[in-house]
A tleap script that builds the chain and sets N, CA, C and O, in Angstrom:
source leaprc.protein.ff14SB
mol = sequence {
  NMET MET ASP PHE SER GLN LYS LEU THR SER
  PRO ARG ALA ALA LYS LYS PHE ILE PHE ASP
  LEU CYS LYS ASN ASP LEU ALA PHE HIE PHE
  ASP ASP ASP VAL LYS ASP THR PHE GLY SER
  GLN PHE SER GLU LEU GLN ILE SER GLN LEU
  GLU THR ARG LEU ASP GLU ILE PHE GLU LEU
  LEU LYS ASP PRO TYR GLU TYR LEU VAL LYS
  TYR TRP GLN LYS PHE ASP THR LYS CLYS
}
set mol.1.N position { 105.957 90.945 107.287 }
set mol.1.CA position { 107.244 91.500 107.718 }
set mol.1.C position { 107.645 92.628 106.778 }
set mol.1.O position { 107.503 92.526 105.559 }
set mol.2.N position { 108.132 93.665 107.350 }
set mol.2.CA position { 108.584 94.815 106.561 }
set mol.2.C position { 109.897 94.493 105.850 }
set mol.2.O position { 110.696 93.672 106.301 }
set mol.3.N position { 110.080 95.168 104.735 }
set mol.3.CA position { 111.321 95.081 103.978 }
set mol.3.C position { 112.171 96.293 104.349 }
set mol.3.O position { 111.779 97.432 104.096 }
set mol.4.N position { 113.333 96.047 104.949 }
set mol.4.CA position { 114.216 97.132 105.379 }
set mol.4.C position { 115.316 97.426 104.358 }
set mol.4.O position { 116.206 98.234 104.626 }
set mol.5.N position { 115.266 96.788 103.208 }
set mol.5.CA position { 116.383 96.885 102.260 }
set mol.5.C position { 116.328 98.125 101.371 }
set mol.5.O position { 117.336 98.475 100.757 }
set mol.6.N position { 115.192 98.793 101.285 }
set mol.6.CA position { 115.044 99.930 100.379 }
set mol.6.C position { 115.573 101.225 100.990 }
set mol.6.O position { 115.133 101.637 102.063 }
set mol.7.N position { 116.504 101.854 100.314 }
set mol.7.CA position { 117.080 103.123 100.762 }
set mol.7.C position { 115.989 104.193 100.804 }
set mol.7.O position { 115.149 104.270 99.908 }
set mol.8.N position { 116.010 105.010 101.847 }
set mol.8.CA position { 115.079 106.132 101.979 }
set mol.8.C position { 115.746 107.372 101.380 }
set mol.8.O position { 116.830 107.772 101.804 }
set mol.9.N position { 115.089 107.970 100.397 }
set mol.9.CA position { 115.724 109.063 99.668 }
set mol.9.C position { 114.964 110.385 99.751 }
set mol.9.O position { 115.389 111.379 99.162 }
set mol.10.N position { 113.844 110.406 100.475 }
set mol.10.CA position { 113.076 111.645 100.579 }
set mol.10.C position { 112.409 111.709 101.944 }
set mol.10.O position { 112.198 110.679 102.586 }
set mol.11.N position { 112.076 112.920 102.389 }
set mol.11.CA position { 111.334 113.039 103.648 }
set mol.11.C position { 110.028 112.245 103.614 }
set mol.11.O position { 109.642 111.640 104.614 }
set mol.12.N position { 109.364 112.248 102.490 }
set mol.12.CA position { 108.106 111.491 102.372 }
set mol.12.C position { 108.332 109.998 102.611 }
set mol.12.O position { 107.559 109.355 103.322 }
set mol.13.N position { 109.386 109.454 102.021 }
set mol.13.CA position { 109.707 108.038 102.206 }
set mol.13.C position { 110.064 107.742 103.663 }
set mol.13.O position { 109.702 106.691 104.190 }
set mol.14.N position { 110.771 108.664 104.311 }
set mol.14.CA position { 111.140 108.485 105.714 }
set mol.14.C position { 109.898 108.481 106.603 }
set mol.14.O position { 109.782 107.658 107.511 }
set mol.15.N position { 108.979 109.393 106.342 }
set mol.15.CA position { 107.727 109.439 107.117 }
set mol.15.C position { 106.924 108.161 106.899 }
set mol.15.O position { 106.361 107.611 107.846 }
set mol.16.N position { 106.869 107.696 105.671 }
set mol.16.CA position { 106.129 106.459 105.381 }
set mol.16.C position { 106.770 105.268 106.082 }
set mol.16.O position { 106.070 104.380 106.569 }
set mol.17.N position { 108.083 105.248 106.134 }
set mol.17.CA position { 108.786 104.157 106.813 }
set mol.17.C position { 108.419 104.141 108.297 }
set mol.17.O position { 108.150 103.081 108.863 }
set mol.18.N position { 108.410 105.307 108.919 }
set mol.18.CA position { 108.028 105.398 110.333 }
set mol.18.C position { 106.574 104.954 110.499 }
set mol.18.O position { 106.251 104.197 111.415 }
set mol.19.N position { 105.706 105.424 109.613 }
set mol.19.CA position { 104.300 105.029 109.634 }
set mol.19.C position { 104.186 103.507 109.550 }
set mol.19.O position { 103.436 102.895 110.310 }
set mol.20.N position { 104.924 102.904 108.632 }
set mol.20.CA position { 104.867 101.454 108.443 }
set mol.20.C position { 105.403 100.695 109.657 }
set mol.20.O position { 104.880 99.634 109.997 }
set mol.21.N position { 106.432 101.220 110.310 }
set mol.21.CA position { 106.911 100.598 111.549 }
set mol.21.C position { 105.783 100.539 112.573 }
set mol.21.O position { 105.546 99.504 113.196 }
set mol.22.N position { 105.098 101.656 112.734 }
set mol.22.CA position { 104.007 101.718 113.707 }
set mol.22.C position { 102.853 100.806 113.300 }
set mol.22.O position { 102.301 100.078 114.125 }
set mol.23.N position { 102.505 100.855 112.049 }
set mol.23.CA position { 101.394 100.046 111.526 }
set mol.23.C position { 101.654 98.551 111.725 }
set mol.23.O position { 100.726 97.789 111.993 }
set mol.24.N position { 102.909 98.135 111.594 }
set mol.24.CA position { 103.288 96.732 111.721 }
set mol.24.C position { 103.714 96.356 113.136 }
set mol.24.O position { 104.322 95.308 113.356 }
set mol.25.N position { 103.386 97.227 114.098 }
set mol.25.CA position { 103.700 96.990 115.511 }
set mol.25.C position { 105.197 96.772 115.737 }
set mol.25.O position { 105.604 95.923 116.530 }
set mol.26.N position { 106.005 97.557 115.024 }
set mol.26.CA position { 107.461 97.486 115.154 }
set mol.26.C position { 108.053 98.801 115.668 }
set mol.26.O position { 109.268 98.998 115.635 }
set mol.27.N position { 107.189 99.690 116.138 }
set mol.27.CA position { 107.673 100.988 116.628 }
set mol.27.C position { 108.520 100.783 117.881 }
set mol.27.O position { 108.225 99.936 118.725 }
set mol.28.N position { 109.555 101.564 117.974 }
set mol.28.CA position { 110.433 101.552 119.142 }
set mol.28.C position { 111.093 102.913 119.223 }
set mol.28.O position { 111.132 103.651 118.239 }
set mol.29.N position { 111.612 103.247 120.398 }
set mol.29.CA position { 112.289 104.529 120.536 }
set mol.29.C position { 113.585 104.473 119.755 }
set mol.29.O position { 114.395 103.567 119.949 }
set mol.30.N position { 113.783 105.439 118.875 }
set mol.30.CA position { 114.921 105.413 117.964 }
set mol.30.C position { 116.271 105.552 118.648 }
set mol.30.O position { 117.303 105.327 118.015 }
set mol.31.N position { 116.291 105.918 119.923 }
set mol.31.CA position { 117.549 105.951 120.660 }
set mol.31.C position { 117.936 104.574 121.193 }
set mol.31.O position { 119.079 104.355 121.595 }
set mol.32.N position { 116.972 103.644 121.193 }
set mol.32.CA position { 117.253 102.294 121.671 }
set mol.32.C position { 118.057 101.520 120.619 }
set mol.32.O position { 117.950 101.774 119.419 }
set mol.33.N position { 118.843 100.593 121.094 }
set mol.33.CA position { 119.664 99.782 120.200 }
set mol.33.C position { 118.779 98.803 119.424 }
set mol.33.O position { 117.979 98.079 120.015 }
set mol.34.N position { 118.928 98.787 118.109 }
set mol.34.CA position { 118.105 97.937 117.253 }
set mol.34.C position { 118.323 96.461 117.594 }
set mol.34.O position { 117.366 95.689 117.659 }
set mol.35.N position { 119.554 96.079 117.808 }
set mol.35.CA position { 119.854 94.677 118.106 }
set mol.35.C position { 119.250 94.258 119.443 }
set mol.35.O position { 118.723 93.152 119.570 }
set mol.36.N position { 119.326 95.138 120.440 }
set mol.36.CA position { 118.724 94.829 121.737 }
set mol.36.C position { 117.206 94.718 121.623 }
set mol.36.O position { 116.583 93.898 122.298 }
set mol.37.N position { 116.627 95.538 120.775 }
set mol.37.CA position { 115.175 95.572 120.635 }
set mol.37.C position { 114.648 94.406 119.810 }
set mol.37.O position { 113.629 93.808 120.159 }
set mol.38.N position { 115.333 94.079 118.718 }
set mol.38.CA position { 114.806 93.103 117.765 }
set mol.38.C position { 115.717 91.890 117.539 }
set mol.38.O position { 115.485 91.108 116.616 }
set mol.39.N position { 116.730 91.734 118.359 }
set mol.39.CA position { 117.700 90.658 118.151 }
set mol.39.C position { 117.103 89.270 118.056 }
set mol.39.O position { 117.625 88.415 117.340 }
set mol.40.N position { 116.016 89.037 118.769 }
set mol.40.CA position { 115.403 87.705 118.727 }
set mol.40.C position { 114.393 87.569 117.588 }
set mol.40.O position { 113.960 86.459 117.278 }
set mol.41.N position { 114.014 88.682 116.966 }
set mol.41.CA position { 113.015 88.670 115.899 }
set mol.41.C position { 113.625 88.741 114.500 }
set mol.41.O position { 113.111 88.141 113.556 }
set mol.42.N position { 114.730 89.484 114.378 }
set mol.42.CA position { 115.291 89.787 113.070 }
set mol.42.C position { 116.647 89.134 112.886 }
set mol.42.O position { 117.361 88.857 113.850 }
set mol.43.N position { 116.988 88.895 111.629 }
set mol.43.CA position { 118.317 88.389 111.296 }
set mol.43.C position { 119.337 89.522 111.417 }
set mol.43.O position { 118.973 90.692 111.534 }
set mol.44.N position { 120.600 89.160 111.389 }
set mol.44.CA position { 121.670 90.169 111.433 }
set mol.44.C position { 121.544 91.134 110.251 }
set mol.44.O position { 121.768 92.335 110.401 }
set mol.45.N position { 121.188 90.613 109.089 }
set mol.45.CA position { 121.017 91.454 107.905 }
set mol.45.C position { 119.879 92.456 108.120 }
set mol.45.O position { 120.034 93.642 107.827 }
set mol.46.N position { 118.759 91.992 108.620 }
set mol.46.CA position { 117.623 92.895 108.859 }
set mol.46.C position { 117.979 93.971 109.887 }
set mol.46.O position { 117.598 95.130 109.728 }
set mol.47.N position { 118.695 93.597 110.924 }
set mol.47.CA position { 119.116 94.561 111.942 }
set mol.47.C position { 120.019 95.616 111.318 }
set mol.47.O position { 119.847 96.810 111.564 }
set mol.48.N position { 120.973 95.180 110.518 }
set mol.48.CA position { 121.880 96.113 109.850 }
set mol.48.C position { 121.114 97.050 108.906 }
set mol.48.O position { 121.381 98.251 108.861 }
set mol.49.N position { 120.169 96.494 108.162 }
set mol.49.CA position { 119.374 97.319 107.245 }
set mol.49.C position { 118.517 98.320 108.004 }
set mol.49.O position { 118.399 99.471 107.586 }
set mol.50.N position { 117.920 97.904 109.106 }
set mol.50.CA position { 117.101 98.818 109.902 }
set mol.50.C position { 117.954 99.931 110.499 }
set mol.50.O position { 117.523 101.083 110.537 }
set mol.51.N position { 119.139 99.610 110.957 }
set mol.51.CA position { 120.051 100.637 111.475 }
set mol.51.C position { 120.383 101.662 110.388 }
set mol.51.O position { 120.437 102.863 110.652 }
set mol.52.N position { 120.601 101.183 109.182 }
set mol.52.CA position { 120.884 102.075 108.055 }
set mol.52.C position { 119.679 102.963 107.756 }
set mol.52.O position { 119.835 104.161 107.518 }
set mol.53.N position { 118.473 102.378 107.768 }
set mol.53.CA position { 117.256 103.171 107.521 }
set mol.53.C position { 117.089 104.244 108.595 }
set mol.53.O position { 116.665 105.358 108.288 }
set mol.54.N position { 117.413 103.931 109.838 }
set mol.54.CA position { 117.315 104.935 110.905 }
set mol.54.C position { 118.283 106.087 110.664 }
set mol.54.O position { 117.930 107.249 110.868 }
set mol.55.N position { 119.489 105.774 110.234 }
set mol.55.CA position { 120.451 106.829 109.894 }
set mol.55.C position { 119.875 107.736 108.807 }
set mol.55.O position { 119.994 108.959 108.880 }
set mol.56.N position { 119.255 107.131 107.809 }
set mol.56.CA position { 118.660 107.909 106.717 }
set mol.56.C position { 117.505 108.772 107.213 }
set mol.56.O position { 117.361 109.921 106.796 }
set mol.57.N position { 116.684 108.218 108.102 }
set mol.57.CA position { 115.566 108.983 108.666 }
set mol.57.C position { 116.079 110.253 109.329 }
set mol.57.O position { 115.515 111.331 109.140 }
set mol.58.N position { 117.151 110.125 110.106 }
set mol.58.CA position { 117.688 111.285 110.813 }
set mol.58.C position { 118.348 112.285 109.865 }
set mol.58.O position { 118.441 113.470 110.184 }
set mol.59.N position { 118.797 111.826 108.721 }
set mol.59.CA position { 119.340 112.744 107.715 }
set mol.59.C position { 118.232 113.477 106.969 }
set mol.59.O position { 118.402 114.631 106.575 }
set mol.60.N position { 117.099 112.808 106.777 }
set mol.60.CA position { 116.021 113.353 105.948 }
set mol.60.C position { 115.004 114.197 106.712 }
set mol.60.O position { 114.386 115.093 106.137 }
set mol.61.N position { 114.827 113.917 107.996 }
set mol.61.CA position { 113.800 114.610 108.774 }
set mol.61.C position { 114.427 115.443 109.886 }
set mol.61.O position { 115.375 115.016 110.546 }
set mol.62.N position { 113.888 116.617 110.076 }
set mol.62.CA position { 114.383 117.494 111.131 }
set mol.62.C position { 114.135 116.886 112.507 }
set mol.62.O position { 115.005 116.924 113.378 }
set mol.63.N position { 112.920 116.315 112.698 }
set mol.63.CA position { 112.552 115.723 113.979 }
set mol.63.C position { 111.788 114.422 113.758 }
set mol.63.O position { 110.557 114.426 113.772 }
set mol.64.N position { 112.491 113.310 113.555 }
set mol.64.CA position { 111.812 112.030 113.332 }
set mol.64.C position { 110.901 111.617 114.484 }
set mol.64.O position { 109.905 110.923 114.280 }
set mol.65.N position { 111.248 112.049 115.694 }
set mol.65.CA position { 110.450 111.677 116.865 }
set mol.65.C position { 109.031 112.233 116.766 }
set mol.65.O position { 108.088 111.620 117.268 }
set mol.66.N position { 108.876 113.380 116.127 }
set mol.66.CA position { 107.551 113.962 115.935 }
set mol.66.C position { 106.635 112.977 115.215 }
set mol.66.O position { 105.485 112.784 115.611 }
set mol.67.N position { 107.142 112.365 114.174 }
set mol.67.CA position { 106.351 111.421 113.384 }
set mol.67.C position { 106.191 110.087 114.113 }
set mol.67.O position { 105.142 109.450 114.026 }
set mol.68.N position { 107.221 109.673 114.821 }
set mol.68.CA position { 107.136 108.448 115.592 }
set mol.68.C position { 106.005 108.535 116.613 }
set mol.68.O position { 105.186 107.622 116.715 }
set mol.69.N position { 105.960 109.626 117.362 }
set mol.69.CA position { 104.917 109.807 118.372 }
set mol.69.C position { 103.547 109.901 117.711 }
set mol.69.O position { 102.594 109.260 118.156 }
set mol.70.N position { 103.448 110.684 116.671 }
set mol.70.CA position { 102.170 110.868 115.967 }
set mol.70.C position { 101.608 109.533 115.469 }
set mol.70.O position { 100.442 109.218 115.710 }
set mol.71.N position { 102.432 108.760 114.783 }
set mol.71.CA position { 101.962 107.506 114.203 }
set mol.71.C position { 101.802 106.418 115.266 }
set mol.71.O position { 100.889 105.597 115.186 }
set mol.72.N position { 102.684 106.416 116.249 }
set mol.72.CA position { 102.612 105.409 117.309 }
set mol.72.C position { 101.276 105.549 118.044 }
set mol.72.O position { 100.611 104.555 118.339 }
set mol.73.N position { 100.900 106.776 118.330 }
set mol.73.CA position { 99.617 107.024 119.010 }
set mol.73.C position { 98.438 106.568 118.144 }
set mol.73.O position { 97.440 106.071 118.664 }
set mol.74.N position { 98.553 106.734 116.857 }
set mol.74.CA position { 97.482 106.332 115.946 }
set mol.74.C position { 97.229 104.827 116.008 }
set mol.74.O position { 96.084 104.385 115.912 }
set mol.75.N position { 98.288 104.047 116.166 }
set mol.75.CA position { 98.161 102.596 116.146 }
set mol.75.C position { 98.239 101.964 117.535 }
set mol.75.O position { 98.246 100.739 117.659 }
set mol.76.N position { 98.296 102.785 118.570 }
set mol.76.CA position { 98.387 102.254 119.931 }
set mol.76.C position { 97.067 101.563 120.294 }
set mol.76.O position { 96.027 102.210 120.414 }
set mol.77.N position { 97.127 100.271 120.461 }
set mol.77.CA position { 95.931 99.505 120.790 }
set mol.77.C position { 95.699 99.390 122.283 }
set mol.77.O position { 94.705 98.803 122.710 }
set mol.78.N position { 96.593 99.937 123.079 }
set mol.78.CA position { 96.493 99.842 124.541 }
set mol.78.C position { 95.797 101.052 125.153 }
set mol.78.O position { 95.865 101.250 126.366 }
set mol.79.N position { 95.135 101.856 124.342 }
set mol.79.CA position { 94.466 103.061 124.821 }
set mol.79.C position { 93.302 102.696 125.722 }
set mol.79.O position { 92.611 103.581 126.227 }
savepdb mol mol.pdb
quit
């Protein structure tokens, strides 16, 4: 399980976080609600932390979706 508690403070950290989401089969469209997506998997604390990390990603990266698509395709096992 990923640790969502660490603040993202650089573009590199934000890209790695997205990479790790994909690697751990936790990728989802960032416009989707975190609670709706992971409510049955994660605790309220984890959901809150993930929401905070997403806010940081959007502050640190010009286009987070670019990295989401790139990494998601890399780990897509349904090809």
